[in-house]
C-alpha positions as CSV (number, residue, x, y, z in Angstrom):
1,M,17.3,0.1,19.9
2,R,14.0,-0.9,21.7
3,V,12.3,2.3,20.6
4,F,13.6,1.8,17.0
5,F,12.2,-1.8,16.7
6,Y,9.0,-0.7,18.3
7,S,8.6,2.0,15.6
8,M,9.3,-0.7,12.9
9,Q,6.3,-2.7,14.3
10,K,4.1,0.4,14.4
11,I,4.5,1.3,10.7
12,H,3.1,-2.0,9.5
13,H,0.0,0.1,9.5
14,W,-0.2,3.7,8.5
15,F,0.2,6.5,11.1
16,S,-2.5,8.0,13.2
17,L,-2.8,11.7,13.2
18,Q,-0.8,12.0,16.5
19,E,1.9,9.8,15.1
20,L,2.1,11.9,11.9
21,I,2.5,15.0,14.0
22,E,5.2,13.3,16.1
23,L,7.0,12.3,12.9
24,I,7.3,15.9,11.6
25,E,8.4,17.5,14.8
26,Y,12.0,18.4,15.5
27,N,12.3,15.6,18.1
28,S,10.3,12.4,17.9
29,P,10.6,10.3,21.0
30,A,8.0,7.8,19.7
31,F,10.1,7.0,16.6
32,K,13.6,7.7,18.0
33,V,16.5,5.9,16.3
34,N,20.1,5.6,17.2
35,S,21.9,5.9,13.9
36,I,21.7,7.2,10.3
37,D,21.3,3.7,9.0
38,E,18.3,3.1,11.2
39,S,16.8,6.4,10.0
40,Y,17.1,5.2,6.4
41,L,15.6,1.9,7.3
42,F,12.7,3.6,8.9
43,C,12.1,5.6,5.7
44,L,12.4,2.5,3.6
45,N,9.7,0.8,5.6
46,I,7.4,3.8,4.9
47,T,7.8,3.3,1.2
48,K,6.7,-0.4,1.6
49,M,3.5,0.6,3.4
50,H,1.7,2.2,0.4
51,Y,0.3,0.8,-2.8
52,E,1.8,2.7,-5.7
53,N,1.3,2.3,-9.4
54,F,4.9,3.2,-10.1
55,P,8.2,1.9,-8.7
56,V,9.4,3.4,-5.5
57,A,13.0,2.8,-4.4
58,S,12.9,-0.2,-6.8
59,L,15.8,-2.5,-7.7
60,C,16.3,-0.4,-10.9
61,I,17.7,2.4,-8.7
62,P,21.4,1.9,-7.8
63,K,21.8,0.6,-4.2
64,H,24.0,3.5,-3.1
65,I,21.2,6.0,-3.7
66,R,18.1,3.8,-3.0
67,K,18.2,5.0,0.6
68,F,18.0,8.6,-0.5
69,T,14.9,7.8,-2.6
70,A,13.3,6.3,0.4
71,A,13.9,9.5,2.4
72,I,12.5,11.7,-0.4
73,Y,9.4,9.5,-0.7
74,S,8.8,9.5,3.1
75,Y,9.0,13.3,3.2
76,S,6.5,13.6,0.3
77,R,4.2,10.9,1.6
78,I,4.0,12.4,5.1
79,A,3.4,15.9,3.8
80,D,0.7,14.6,1.4
81,D,-1.1,12.9,4.2
82,I,-1.0,16.0,6.4
83,A,-2.6,17.9,3.5
84,D,-5.2,15.1,2.9
85,E,-8.2,16.7,4.6
86,G,-10.3,13.6,3.7
87,S,-8.4,11.4,6.1
88,L,-7.5,13.7,9.0
89,E,-9.8,15.4,11.5
90,I,-7.9,18.6,11.7
91,T,-8.6,22.2,10.6
92,V,-7.1,23.8,7.5
93,E,-5.2,26.1,9.8
94,Q,-3.7,23.1,11.6
95,Q,-2.8,21.5,8.3
96,L,-1.0,24.7,7.1
97,Y,0.7,25.0,10.5
98,Y,2.2,21.4,10.2
99,L,3.3,22.0,6.6
100,Q,5.0,25.2,7.7
101,M,6.7,23.1,10.4
102,M,8.0,20.7,7.8
103,E,9.3,23.6,5.7
104,N,11.1,25.0,8.8
105,H,12.7,21.7,9.5
106,I,13.8,20.8,6.0
107,R,15.4,24.3,5.7
108,I,17.4,23.4,8.8
109,C,18.4,20.1,7.4
110,Y,19.7,21.8,4.2
111,S,21.6,24.7,5.6
112,Q,22.2,24.1,9.3
113,E,23.1,21.3,11.7
114,Y,20.1,19.2,12.7
115,T,20.5,18.0,16.3
116,G,17.2,16.2,16.9
117,D,16.3,12.5,16.9
118,N,13.6,12.4,14.3
119,P,14.4,9.7,11.7
120,L,12.9,11.6,8.8
121,W,15.1,14.7,9.4
122,I,18.2,12.7,10.2
123,A,17.9,10.9,6.9
124,L,17.2,14.0,4.9
125,Q,20.1,15.9,6.4
126,D,22.4,13.1,5.6
127,M,21.0,13.0,2.0
128,F,21.7,16.7,1.5
129,N,25.2,16.2,2.9
130,Q,26.0,13.3,0.6
131,T,24.4,14.6,-2.6
132,K,24.1,17.9,-4.6
133,I,20.3,17.9,-4.4
134,T,19.0,21.4,-4.0
135,L,16.3,22.5,-1.5
136,N,13.9,24.2,-4.0
137,P,12.1,21.0,-5.2
138,F,11.2,20.1,-1.6
139,L,9.8,23.5,-1.0
140,Q,7.8,23.4,-4.3
141,L,6.1,20.2,-3.1
142,L,4.9,22.0,0.0
143,V,3.4,24.7,-2.2
144,A,1.2,22.0,-3.9
145,F,0.2,20.5,-0.5
146,R,-0.8,23.9,0.8
147,Q,-3.0,24.3,-2.3
148,D,-4.6,21.0,-1.5
149,C,-5.5,22.2,1.9
150,V,-7.5,25.2,0.5
151,F,-8.6,23.4,-2.7
152,I,-10.4,25.3,-5.4
153,Q,-11.4,23.5,-8.6
154,P,-9.1,24.7,-11.4
155,E,-10.7,26.7,-14.2
156,T,-8.4,25.8,-17.0
157,M,-5.8,23.2,-18.0
158,K,-3.2,25.9,-17.7
159,E,-4.1,26.1,-14.0
160,I,-3.8,22.3,-13.7
161,E,-0.4,22.3,-15.3
162,E,0.8,25.0,-12.9
163,Y,-0.4,22.9,-10.0
164,C,1.6,19.9,-11.5
165,S,4.7,22.1,-11.7
166,Y,4.6,22.0,-7.9
167,S,3.0,18.7,-7.1
168,A,4.7,16.4,-9.6
169,N,7.6,18.0,-11.6
170,P,9.8,18.5,-8.5
171,V,10.0,14.8,-8.1
172,G,11.5,14.3,-11.5
173,D,13.9,17.2,-10.8
174,I,15.1,15.5,-7.7
175,V,15.6,12.2,-9.5
176,L,17.6,13.8,-12.2
177,Q,19.8,15.6,-9.7
178,L,20.2,12.4,-7.7
179,H,21.6,10.7,-10.9
180,D,23.6,13.8,-11.9
181,N,21.7,13.9,-15.2
182,K,19.8,17.2,-15.1
183,N,20.1,19.6,-18.0
184,E,17.7,21.7,-20.1
185,T,16.6,18.8,-22.2
186,T,16.2,16.2,-19.5
187,I,14.3,18.5,-17.2
188,E,11.8,19.5,-20.0
189,L,11.1,15.9,-20.9
190,S,10.9,14.9,-17.2
191,N,8.3,17.6,-16.6
192,C,6.2,16.1,-19.4
193,I,6.3,12.7,-17.8
194,C,5.7,13.9,-14.3
195,T,2.7,16.1,-15.3
196,G,1.4,13.2,-17.4
197,L,1.6,10.9,-14.4
198,Q,-0.3,13.4,-12.3
199,L,-3.0,13.8,-14.9
200,A,-3.3,10.0,-15.2
201,N,-3.6,9.8,-11.4
202,F,-6.3,12.5,-11.5
203,L,-8.3,10.4,-13.9
204,Q,-7.7,7.2,-11.9
205,D,-8.7,8.9,-8.6
206,I,-11.9,10.7,-9.8
207,Y,-14.0,8.7,-7.4
208,I,-11.7,9.2,-4.4
209,D,-11.2,12.9,-5.1
210,K,-15.0,13.2,-5.5
211,K,-15.6,11.8,-2.0
212,N,-13.0,14.3,-0.6
213,G,-14.7,17.2,-2.3
214,R,-12.2,17.8,-5.0
215,T,-12.3,17.8,-8.8
216,Y,-9.1,18.0,-10.7
217,I,-10.7,18.1,-14.1
218,P,-10.8,21.8,-15.1
219,K,-14.1,23.6,-15.3
220,E,-13.5,24.5,-18.9
221,F,-13.7,20.7,-19.7
222,L,-16.8,20.2,-17.6
223,H,-18.8,23.3,-18.7
224,G,-18.4,24.7,-15.2
225,V,-19.7,21.6,-13.4
226,S,-17.9,20.2,-10.4
227,L,-18.0,16.4,-9.9
228,H,-18.1,16.5,-6.1
229,N,-21.1,17.2,-3.8
230,D,-23.3,14.8,-5.9
231,A,-23.2,17.1,-8.9
232,I,-25.1,15.7,-11.9
233,I,-23.2,15.5,-15.2
234,S,-24.4,13.8,-18.3
235,E,-22.6,10.9,-19.7
236,D,-21.8,12.8,-22.9
237,D,-20.4,15.7,-21.0
238,F,-18.3,13.5,-18.9
239,N,-17.0,11.5,-21.9
240,Q,-16.1,14.8,-23.6
241,A,-14.2,16.0,-20.6
242,F,-12.4,12.7,-20.2
243,D,-11.4,12.7,-23.8
244,M,-9.8,16.1,-23.5
245,M,-7.9,15.1,-20.4
246,Y,-6.9,11.7,-22.0
247,T,-5.6,13.3,-25.2
248,H,-3.5,15.9,-23.4
249,T,-2.0,13.3,-21.1
250,K,-1.2,11.0,-24.0
251,E,0.7,13.8,-25.7
252,L,2.7,14.5,-22.6
253,F,3.7,10.8,-22.3
254,E,4.7,10.6,-26.0
255,K,6.9,13.7,-25.7
256,G,8.3,12.7,-22.4
257,S,9.2,9.2,-23.6
258,Q,12.2,10.7,-25.4
259,L,13.8,11.1,-22.0
260,V,14.9,7.5,-21.9
261,S,17.5,8.0,-24.6
262,H,19.0,11.1,-22.8
263,L,19.8,9.2,-19.6
264,H,23.3,8.1,-18.8
265,S,22.4,5.3,-16.3
266,F,21.1,2.0,-17.7
267,R,19.2,1.4,-14.4
268,L,17.6,4.9,-14.5
269,R,16.6,4.2,-18.1
270,C,14.8,1.1,-16.9
271,E,13.2,2.9,-14.0
272,I,11.9,5.7,-16.2
273,A,10.7,3.3,-18.9
274,L,8.7,1.4,-16.2
275,I,7.2,4.7,-15.0
276,I,6.2,5.7,-18.6
277,E,4.7,2.3,-19.4
278,G,2.9,2.3,-16.0
279,G,1.5,5.7,-16.7
280,N,0.3,4.7,-20.1
281,A,-1.2,1.5,-18.7
282,I,-3.2,3.5,-16.1
283,L,-4.3,5.9,-18.8
284,E,-5.6,3.1,-21.0
285,A,-7.3,1.4,-18.1
286,T,-9.2,4.6,-17.2
287,K,-10.2,4.9,-20.9
288,A,-11.5,1.3,-21.0
289,H,-13.5,1.8,-17.7
290,R,-14.3,5.5,-18.0
291,I,-17.9,5.3,-16.7
292,E,-16.8,3.3,-13.7
293,L,-14.4,6.1,-12.7
294,L,-17.3,7.9,-11.0
295,S,-18.0,5.0,-8.7
296,K,-14.7,3.3,-8.0
297,K,-10.9,3.5,-8.5
298,I,-9.4,1.4,-11.3
299,S,-6.2,-0.5,-10.6
300,L,-3.8,-2.6,-12.6
301,S,-3.9,-6.4,-12.6
302,L,-0.8,-8.5,-12.1
303,S,-0.9,-9.6,-15.8
304,R,-1.0,-6.0,-16.8
305,I,2.0,-5.2,-14.6
306,I,4.0,-8.0,-16.3
307,I,3.2,-6.6,-19.7
308,I,4.3,-3.2,-18.5
309,A,7.7,-4.6,-17.4
310,S,8.1,-6.3,-20.8
311,K,7.3,-3.1,-22.7
312,A,9.7,-1.1,-20.5
313,L,12.5,-3.5,-21.3
314,I,11.8,-3.2,-25.0
315,R,11.8,0.6,-24.7
316,V,15.2,0.6,-23.0
317,L,16.8,-1.7,-25.5
318,T,15.5,0.3,-28.5
319,S,16.8,3.5,-26.9
320,Y,20.3,2.3,-27.6
321,S,19.7,1.8,-31.3
C-alpha cells in the first residue's frame, strides 16, 4: 500500500519522461498497486490531472463502467504524451519503440494473462475481461500516435479525415461498445462527432501545434503554406482556410447530433449531448477569436460551460419527442 499511496501523491503533477516509460513497461515498481481496485483508482486520478473541454469519466456515465472509461482515457493520454515530441526530449525512434511496447502489452492484456504489476495494464486486462470491447480501436489509436511522431502536414481534407479515423473515431467506437449500442447507424454518426471534435481541437490548438512544428490545416486550404516555422500567411488567406475548416466541422456536428436519438441509455444521451454542445462551443469560440488563434489558445469560460450544460439538457429532452 505504501507504494500505491506514494504513486497517488506523484500524479498530482504530470509524469516526467522516466515515469511515463515506467508506466508503460510490463512491470512498474514505482507505481505498483496491490489490487484491481487500486489500478482503476490510479487511472481515475490520471483523468483528473488534465484539463479537457469535454467530459471524461463524468457523472453522466453509469458508475459500473466509469472505471473502464478511466482506464481507456489513461491508455490514450499516456500514448499521446509519448507521441508528443514537443514535450519530451527523446528521438522519434524512441517514441516509436515505446508505442510499440504499448501495443505489445495491450495485445497481451486482450488475449493472454497479464502477470505484471503495472496499474495501467492490470486495469485494461480487467476491462477486457468484463466487457465485450474489441482490441482494434486501441490499435487504431496507436496508428495515429505513430503518425504524430513522424508528422507531415496533410495535403487535403481527405487526408485529415483519414487521420481522424485513427486518432478520434476509435474513441467513439469504444464508447458505443461499452454501452452495447454499436450498429451501422450509431457508428456512422459517432464518427461524424469524433472527427468534428478533432477538427475543432485542431482549430483551438493552432498556436500550440505551430510551436510544436505541426499544422493540421491541409495545404489545399492554405495554398501550400505551413503555419509553423514562422511562415507568413496573409489575414485573408488565413480567414479563408479557417472558414473552410469551420464549415466542414459544423456540418459534421450537425449530422452527428442525430446520434442522441439513437442511444438507449439516458445517461449516454446526456454525455453525448454535452460533448456535441462542447464541440460546437469551441468551434464558435475559435470563430469569434480567429485572429488570436495564431498567438494563443482559446478556452471556454465558466459561464459558457453552464450554457453548454443547459443546451445539452434541452437536446436530450427534445430527442424523446
